[in-house]
C-alpha positions as CSV (number, residue, x, y, z in Angstrom):
1,M,16.5,-15.1,18.6
2,K,17.9,-11.5,17.4
3,L,14.2,-9.6,17.0
4,Q,13.5,-11.5,20.3
5,Q,16.4,-10.7,22.9
6,L,15.8,-6.6,21.4
7,I,12.3,-7.4,22.7
8,C,13.3,-8.5,25.4
9,A,16.3,-6.3,25.9
10,L,13.9,-3.6,25.3
11,M,10.7,-4.5,27.3
12,L,12.8,-5.6,30.1
13,G,16.6,-5.0,30.5
14,A,15.7,-0.9,29.4
15,A,14.3,-0.5,33.3
16,S,17.6,1.1,34.4
17,L,18.4,0.8,38.4
18,T,20.6,3.3,40.2
19,L,21.5,2.2,44.4
20,G,18.2,2.5,46.3
21,A,16.9,4.5,43.6
22,A,12.7,3.3,42.3
23,E,13.3,1.2,39.0
24,R,12.3,3.7,36.2
25,E,11.3,3.1,32.4
26,I,13.1,3.9,29.6
27,D,11.4,3.2,26.7
28,R,9.4,0.3,25.4
29,V,8.1,-1.2,22.0
30,A,4.6,-0.2,20.8
31,A,4.4,-2.6,17.2
32,I,6.4,-6.0,16.3
33,V,6.6,-5.6,12.7
34,D,8.7,-8.2,10.6
35,N,12.0,-7.7,11.7
36,G,12.0,-4.6,13.3
37,V,10.0,-2.9,16.5
38,V,8.0,0.2,17.0
39,L,9.0,2.2,20.2
40,K,6.5,3.9,22.4
41,S,8.8,6.4,22.5
42,D,8.8,7.2,19.0
43,I,5.1,8.2,19.0
44,D,5.2,9.8,21.8
45,E,7.5,12.2,19.8
46,I,4.8,12.4,16.5
47,V,1.8,12.4,18.1
48,E,3.6,15.8,19.9
49,R,4.5,16.7,16.8
50,V,0.9,16.7,15.4
51,K,0.1,19.0,18.3
52,R,2.6,22.0,18.6
53,N,1.3,21.9,14.6
54,A,-1.8,22.1,15.6
55,Q,-1.9,24.3,18.1
56,A,-0.2,26.9,15.5
57,Q,-2.2,26.7,13.5
58,G,-5.3,26.7,16.0
59,Q,-7.0,23.6,14.9
60,T,-8.7,21.4,17.4
61,L,-7.6,17.4,17.4
62,P,-9.2,14.6,18.0
63,S,-8.6,12.0,21.0
64,D,-5.1,11.2,21.9
65,Q,-5.8,7.5,21.6
66,A,-6.8,8.6,17.6
67,L,-3.1,10.6,17.6
68,R,-0.9,7.4,18.5
69,T,-3.6,4.6,16.1
70,Q,-2.5,6.7,12.7
71,A,1.0,7.6,14.7
72,T,1.7,4.2,14.7
73,E,0.9,2.6,11.6
74,R,2.4,5.4,10.3
75,L,5.6,3.6,11.9
76,I,4.4,0.5,10.5
77,M,4.8,1.5,7.4
78,T,7.9,3.4,7.0
79,S,9.3,0.5,9.1
80,L,8.7,-1.9,6.2
81,Q,9.9,-0.1,3.7
82,L,13.1,0.3,5.9
83,Q,13.4,-3.5,5.9
84,M,12.9,-3.8,2.5
85,A,15.3,-1.0,1.9
86,Q,17.9,-3.2,3.6
87,R,17.2,-5.7,1.7
88,M,17.7,-3.9,-1.6
89,G,20.7,-2.7,-0.1
90,L,19.7,1.2,0.0
91,Q,22.0,3.3,1.7
92,I,22.4,6.9,1.1
93,S,25.5,7.7,2.2
94,D,26.4,10.8,5.2
95,A,27.5,13.4,2.3
96,Q,24.3,12.7,0.3
97,L,21.8,13.5,3.3
98,D,24.1,16.7,4.3
99,D,23.5,18.4,1.4
100,T,19.8,17.0,1.4
101,I,19.8,19.8,4.9
102,R,21.6,21.4,2.8
103,N,19.1,23.1,0.4
104,I,16.4,21.8,2.8
105,A,18.3,25.2,4.7
106,Q,18.9,27.6,1.2
107,E,15.1,27.0,1.0
108,E,14.1,29.0,3.9
109,K,16.3,31.3,3.2
110,L,18.7,30.1,6.0
111,T,22.5,29.7,6.3
112,L,23.2,25.8,7.7
113,E,23.9,27.3,11.1
114,Q,20.8,29.2,11.3
115,F,18.6,25.8,10.1
116,R,20.4,23.4,13.0
117,Q,20.0,26.1,15.7
118,R,15.6,26.3,14.4
119,V,15.5,22.5,14.3
120,A,17.2,22.2,17.6
121,A,14.9,25.0,18.9
122,E,11.8,23.5,17.6
123,E,12.0,19.9,17.3
124,G,14.8,19.5,20.3
125,N,17.6,17.6,18.6
126,F,19.4,18.1,15.4
127,E,20.8,14.8,15.2
128,R,17.7,12.8,15.4
129,F,15.8,14.9,12.8
130,R,18.6,14.1,10.3
131,E,18.0,10.5,11.1
132,K,14.5,11.4,9.7
133,V,15.2,13.0,6.7
134,R,17.4,10.2,5.7
135,E,14.8,7.4,6.5
136,E,12.3,10.2,4.2
137,I,14.5,9.8,1.4
138,I,14.8,6.2,1.5
139,T,11.5,5.0,2.0
140,N,10.8,8.1,-1.2
141,E,13.7,5.7,-3.3
142,V,11.7,2.1,-1.7
143,M,9.2,3.2,-2.9
144,R,9.9,4.9,-6.2
145,A,12.2,1.7,-7.2
146,N,8.7,-0.5,-6.7
147,V,6.6,1.7,-8.2
148,Q,7.4,2.8,-11.3
149,R,8.0,-0.3,-12.7
150,R,4.7,-1.2,-12.1
151,I,3.1,1.4,-15.1
152,Y,3.2,1.4,-18.5
153,I,2.0,3.8,-20.7
154,S,1.0,3.0,-24.4
155,P,0.8,5.9,-26.5
156,Q,-2.6,5.4,-27.5
157,E,-3.4,6.9,-24.0
158,V,-1.6,10.1,-24.6
159,D,-3.3,10.5,-27.2
160,N,-6.3,10.4,-25.5
161,L,-6.0,12.8,-23.0
162,L,-4.0,15.3,-25.6
163,K,-7.4,14.9,-27.8
164,L,-9.3,15.9,-24.3
165,M,-7.2,18.7,-23.0
166,E,-7.9,20.4,-26.0
167,D,-11.4,20.1,-26.2
168,Q,-11.3,21.6,-23.2
169,G,-9.2,24.5,-23.7
170,A,-6.0,25.8,-21.9
171,I,-6.5,26.1,-18.8
172,N,-6.1,23.3,-16.7
173,E,-7.4,23.7,-13.2
174,Q,-5.7,22.4,-10.4
175,Y,-6.9,21.6,-7.2
176,K,-6.1,21.0,-3.4
177,L,-8.1,18.4,-2.4
178,G,-8.8,17.0,1.2
179,H,-9.1,13.0,1.5
180,I,-10.3,10.4,4.0
181,L,-9.8,6.7,3.4
182,I,-12.1,4.5,4.9
183,A,-10.0,1.0,4.4
184,I,-11.3,-2.6,3.9
185,P,-9.0,-5.6,3.9
186,S,-8.2,-7.3,1.0
187,Q,-10.8,-10.4,0.0
188,A,-13.4,-8.2,2.9
189,T,-16.1,-10.0,3.7
190,T,-19.6,-8.9,2.8
191,E,-19.8,-8.3,6.7
192,Q,-16.2,-6.1,6.6
193,I,-17.4,-4.1,3.9
194,N,-20.6,-3.3,5.2
195,E,-19.3,-2.0,8.4
196,A,-16.7,0.1,6.6
197,R,-19.5,2.2,3.8
198,D,-21.1,2.4,7.0
199,R,-18.0,4.3,8.5
200,A,-17.6,6.2,5.5
201,D,-21.3,7.5,5.5
202,Q,-20.8,8.4,8.9
203,V,-18.2,10.3,8.3
204,V,-19.6,12.4,5.6
205,R,-22.7,13.2,7.9
206,L,-20.6,14.2,10.7
207,I,-18.5,16.6,8.2
208,R,-22.7,17.5,6.3
209,E,-23.1,18.7,10.3
210,G,-20.1,21.1,10.9
211,S,-17.0,19.0,11.7
212,D,-13.7,20.0,10.6
213,F,-12.8,17.5,7.7
214,R,-9.4,18.2,8.6
215,R,-9.7,16.7,12.4
216,I,-11.5,13.7,11.5
217,A,-8.6,12.7,8.9
218,I,-7.1,12.6,11.4
219,A,-9.2,10.4,13.4
220,S,-10.9,8.2,10.9
221,S,-8.5,7.7,8.0
222,S,-6.1,4.9,7.0
223,A,-4.6,7.6,3.9
224,S,-0.6,7.8,4.7
225,N,-1.9,11.1,4.8
226,A,-4.5,11.3,7.5
227,L,-1.9,12.8,9.9
228,E,-2.1,16.2,7.5
229,G,-5.4,16.1,7.7
230,G,-5.8,14.4,4.6
231,E,-4.6,17.6,2.8
232,L,-3.7,16.1,-0.6
233,D,-0.5,18.4,-3.0
234,W,-1.9,21.0,-5.4
235,M,-2.8,18.7,-8.9
236,G,-4.5,19.0,-12.2
237,I,-7.8,16.8,-12.6
238,N,-5.8,14.6,-15.2
239,E,-2.8,13.6,-12.6
240,M,-5.7,12.9,-9.7
241,P,-6.7,9.1,-9.8
242,T,-9.8,8.1,-12.1
243,L,-11.6,7.6,-9.7
244,F,-11.3,11.6,-8.3
245,S,-11.0,12.9,-11.0
246,E,-14.6,11.3,-12.7
247,A,-16.4,12.8,-8.7
248,I,-14.5,15.8,-8.8
249,R,-15.0,17.3,-12.1
250,G,-17.6,20.6,-12.7
251,R,-17.5,20.7,-8.8
252,K,-16.6,23.7,-6.7
253,R,-14.2,25.1,-4.0
254,G,-15.8,23.6,-0.3
255,D,-18.1,21.1,-1.9
256,L,-17.6,17.4,-0.2
257,V,-17.7,14.0,-2.2
258,G,-18.0,10.7,-1.4
259,P,-18.1,8.0,-0.7
260,L,-16.4,7.0,-3.4
261,R,-15.6,3.0,-3.8
262,S,-12.4,1.3,-4.6
263,G,-10.2,-1.3,-4.2
264,A,-8.8,0.3,-1.1
265,G,-12.5,1.4,0.5
266,F,-14.3,4.1,0.4
267,H,-12.7,7.8,0.4
268,V,-14.3,10.6,1.2
269,L,-13.3,14.2,-1.0
270,T,-13.6,17.6,-0.5
271,I,-11.8,20.5,-2.6
272,F,-10.2,22.7,-0.1
273,D,-8.5,25.4,-3.5
274,I,-8.6,25.8,-6.8
275,R,-6.5,27.6,-9.2
276,G,-5.8,27.9,-12.8
277,E,-3.0,26.9,-14.8
278,N,-2.2,28.5,-18.3
279,V,-0.7,25.1,-19.9
280,T,0.0,27.0,-23.3
281,E,3.4,28.1,-21.9
282,L,6.2,26.1,-20.5
283,Q,9.3,27.3,-18.8
284,E,12.6,26.0,-19.1
285,V,16.2,27.1,-18.2
286,K,19.3,27.1,-19.9
287,A,22.6,25.8,-17.4
288,R,25.9,24.2,-17.0
289,H,27.7,22.3,-15.1
290,I,30.2,20.3,-13.7
291,L,29.5,16.9,-12.3
292,I,32.8,14.5,-10.3
293,K,31.9,10.8,-9.5
294,P,33.0,9.7,-6.5
295,S,35.2,6.3,-6.9
296,I,38.1,4.3,-5.1
297,I,40.1,6.8,-5.6
298,V,38.9,9.8,-5.5
299,S,36.5,10.5,-2.0
300,E,33.1,12.4,-1.4
301,E,35.0,15.0,0.9
302,R,38.2,14.8,-2.5
303,A,34.9,15.4,-5.3
304,R,33.6,18.3,-3.4
305,S,36.4,20.1,-2.4
306,L,37.9,20.2,-6.4
307,L,34.6,21.3,-6.9
308,N,35.1,24.2,-4.5
309,D,38.5,25.1,-5.6
310,I,36.8,25.2,-9.1
311,V,33.3,27.8,-7.4
312,Q,36.0,29.5,-5.6
313,K,38.9,30.1,-9.3
314,V,35.6,31.3,-11.9
315,R,33.9,33.5,-9.2
316,A,37.4,35.6,-8.7
317,G,37.5,35.4,-12.5
318,E,40.4,33.0,-12.3
319,A,39.8,30.2,-14.3
320,D,36.6,29.6,-17.0
321,F,33.4,27.6,-16.6
322,A,33.6,26.0,-20.1
323,E,37.2,25.4,-19.6
324,L,37.1,23.5,-16.2
325,A,34.1,21.8,-17.6
326,K,36.2,20.3,-20.4
327,Q,39.1,19.5,-18.2
328,Y,37.1,17.8,-14.9
329,S,33.4,17.0,-16.0
330,E,32.7,13.1,-16.1
331,D,29.5,14.3,-17.3
332,P,30.3,13.2,-21.4
333,G,26.5,14.3,-22.6
334,S,27.9,18.0,-21.9
335,K,31.9,18.3,-21.0
336,L,32.8,18.9,-24.3
337,N,30.4,21.6,-25.0
338,G,31.8,23.0,-21.8
339,G,29.1,21.9,-19.3
340,E,26.3,23.4,-21.2
341,L,22.8,21.3,-20.8
342,G,20.9,23.3,-23.4
343,W,17.4,24.3,-22.9
344,S,15.0,22.3,-21.1
345,E,12.1,22.1,-18.9
346,P,13.6,21.8,-15.1
347,D,11.6,18.8,-14.2
348,I,13.7,17.0,-16.5
349,Y,16.7,17.0,-14.0
350,V,16.5,14.8,-10.7
351,P,15.0,16.2,-8.1
352,A,17.9,17.1,-6.5
353,F,19.6,19.5,-9.7
354,R,16.6,20.7,-10.3
355,D,15.8,22.9,-7.1
356,T,19.8,23.9,-7.1
357,L,18.8,25.6,-10.3
358,K,15.7,27.2,-9.3
359,R,16.6,29.1,-6.3
360,L,20.1,29.9,-8.7
361,E,19.7,33.5,-9.9
362,L,20.7,34.5,-13.3
363,D,24.3,33.7,-13.8
364,E,24.9,32.7,-10.0
365,I,27.5,29.3,-9.8
366,S,25.8,27.0,-7.0
367,E,27.9,25.6,-4.2
368,P,28.5,21.6,-4.2
369,F,25.6,19.8,-4.2
370,R,25.3,15.8,-4.2
371,T,22.9,13.7,-6.3
372,E,22.6,10.1,-7.5
373,H,25.2,10.9,-10.2
374,G,27.5,12.3,-7.9
375,W,28.7,15.6,-6.7
376,H,28.0,19.0,-9.2
377,I,28.3,22.4,-9.4
378,A,25.8,24.3,-11.8
379,Q,25.4,28.1,-13.0
380,L,22.1,29.2,-14.2
381,L,22.5,31.3,-17.7
382,D,18.6,31.5,-18.9
383,R,15.1,30.9,-18.1
384,R,12.8,31.2,-20.9
385,S,8.8,30.8,-21.4
386,V,7.8,28.9,-24.6
387,D,4.7,28.2,-26.3
388,A,4.2,24.4,-25.6
389,T,4.5,22.6,-29.1
390,A,3.1,19.4,-29.9
391,D,5.9,17.6,-28.9
392,R,6.1,19.3,-25.5
393,K,2.8,19.3,-24.6
394,R,2.7,15.3,-25.3
395,D,5.8,14.7,-23.3
396,Q,3.5,16.8,-20.1
397,V,0.5,14.4,-20.6
398,Y,2.9,11.9,-20.0
399,R,3.6,13.2,-17.0
400,M,-0.1,13.9,-15.9
401,I,-0.2,10.4,-16.7
402,F,2.1,8.8,-14.8
403,N,1.6,10.9,-12.3
404,R,-1.9,9.2,-11.7
405,R,-0.2,5.9,-12.0
406,F,2.3,6.7,-9.5
407,S,-0.7,8.1,-7.1
408,E,-2.3,4.9,-7.7
409,E,0.4,1.7,-7.6
410,S,2.1,4.1,-4.8
411,A,-1.5,3.4,-2.9
412,S,-1.8,-0.4,-4.3
413,F,2.2,-0.7,-2.8
414,L,2.2,0.5,0.1
415,R,-1.6,-1.6,0.8
416,E,0.5,-5.3,-0.3
417,L,3.3,-4.4,1.4
418,R,1.5,-4.1,4.9
419,D,-1.0,-7.1,4.2
420,E,1.6,-9.1,3.8
421,A,3.6,-8.0,6.8
422,Y,3.2,-9.9,9.9
423,V,2.8,-6.9,12.7
424,E,1.3,-7.2,16.3
425,V,0.6,-4.1,17.6
426,L,1.5,-4.4,21.7
427,A,-1.0,-3.0,24.6
428,E,0.2,0.1,26.3
429,N,0.2,-1.2,30.0
């Protein structure tokens, strides 16, 4: 009844009346998603953002209806993941959220106030942007928690890929791919498969005849990155799904590949760009930190305030970082060593810690920042490049296989989540 009451309130009661004035619609439910809804205003917001970005880049777009279909599907998937997060008891505190936004501002080389002003100018509402960031953190955590447990990598797999890479040589090319997915439903009939294949063939034909790949992706792709024009992040050939790596090996920039058949449907790829990356050298950082964990006794604000005081004392030369780490840090692995973490590849750290080290200059001490472990301050002591020893190469190859599997299993997880959900897209009047 709660969901029905919510829908009724939005569809019928959300029209406000003023004395002598006509009825005015405030919002409308566009889709019902299990125990949640997708609102028309949220779809409008995504469509307008895509249009602004396309205009800034001089890119043509498909019809508004195609954009609205893609935006609706994205919001359906977001709603399903947020509902799963609620069942898991997964929450992101305001302190964690504020620290993430502060990190985003620092990456843009802006103060928090400058960043707030820019977001308000571009997006119109900083608080709404803030909640969107919270949703993104939560959906990423849902994905990580549900996908990681599906992945098992045997030592033999690592050995096989390590040998293959050694045979290929030290240069591991990375690719910026474009991806279009023409999806087929689970347990698809022969007719549905043939229809999807025909649509994929038509996509290939349109692109070969000169249509823009990104525009076709926005209009036709069922992949989660359709509204970004199908563009994937940089990845090595050994990190991408096996289906993709086998198809693009030996191809050059600008080539069109596909359709390729998988359980999800038919895939069309293009190679936007290629770059070479030397994998015989690894980058390492040497850092130290102080960790304080919020608790019933120590609040979030108290933990952050205590670290602020420590930063001010160390910067002023009134106290020694190592001594304060021994006194206050709650990281048992580094506490007795003055907070020192030794030489490590940055990627072994959680993203917020890794990204903080990336921004620091040598000997610089960070402002307090939040990770899933608690509140930290960190100091970057040194950076170096080292030869990739056998053990390090194995670690790197393991991560490559993990990234590949994570990509494949993420797509499967989202497809299963969508297939098992009750979704009703309501017709627009």
